[in-house]
N, C-alpha and C positions, 0 to 999 in steps of 0.2 A: 188810440188807433184801433179801428175795428179789425176783426179777424180777416175780413176780405181785403182790407188795406194792407195788413201785414203780409198776407199771401201774395198780393200783387207786388209789394215792395221786394219780397224775396225773389220773385220771378225776374224782376228787373235787375236786381243785383247779380243773380246767376247768369243772366244773359250778358250783362256787362263783363263779368269775369270770363265768360267763354270767349267773347270777342277779344278781350285783352290777351288771353292765352294764345289765341290764333295769330295776333299781329305783333306780339311783344318783341320777338327777335328782330323783325324787320324795323320796327320803330326804334329800338335801341341801337341797331346798326346805323340808322339815319342820324341819330344823335351823335354817335361816335364820329361820323363824317364831319359834322358841325364842330365838334370839339377839336378834331385834328386840324381843320381849316382855321379855327380861331387861334390855335397855338401857332400855326404857320403865319397867320396874319400878324400876330403880336411879335413874332420873331423877324418879321419883314421878309418872309420867303414864300408867301402865298402866290402861286402862279395863277394864270387865267384859267387853266383846266381845273385846278383845285377850287377856285372861287366859283366857277360855273357848276361844278358837281355839288358843292355845298349849297348853292342857291337852289338847285333842283330839289335836293333832299329837304331843305327848309320848306319849300312850297308843298312838298308831299306831306310833311308833318302838319302844315297848316290846313291841308285838306282832309286830314284824318278826322274820324267821327269824334265829337265831343270836345274839340279844341275851340277855345275862345280867348279873348284878351283878358278875361277876368278870372282865369283858372289858376293864377298864382305862379305860373312859370316865369322865369326872369327875362326871357327874350322872345320877341315875335320874329317869325321868319323874315318879314319885310324889314325889320330893323337890323337883322343880321346881314341881309344882303346889301342894305345901304351902307352899313359900317364896314363891309368888306371891300368896298370900292376904293381904288387908289386915291390917296389923299384924305380919306376919312379918318376920324379920330380912332386910335387903337385901344382906347379904354373900354374894352368889352367885358361883359359879365359872362360867366360860364353857364351853359345850359347842360344840366347833368341829369341822368336818370334818378339820382338821389333826390332831386327836387320834385319828382312826380309823386 
């Protein structure tokens, strides 16, 4: 790697870190909403308001910078919202900040 490439790489990493620090709390709060809704769904007590809120937060996460289906996270927002519908299978996987 050339010195110019190394410098550019460091700038990109610093910019990504700055963005993460700015949005971290909001993103983790969104994940917490999904975790809570998932637990309620598995317990059979997810109401329509909770489902709608979780679906909104899932779509906000999906629209966040750098998100893609190949980034290794266990669930996509679309699959969460489909699995939260009445009558859908309840065998969901957890989406946790620890997986980021």
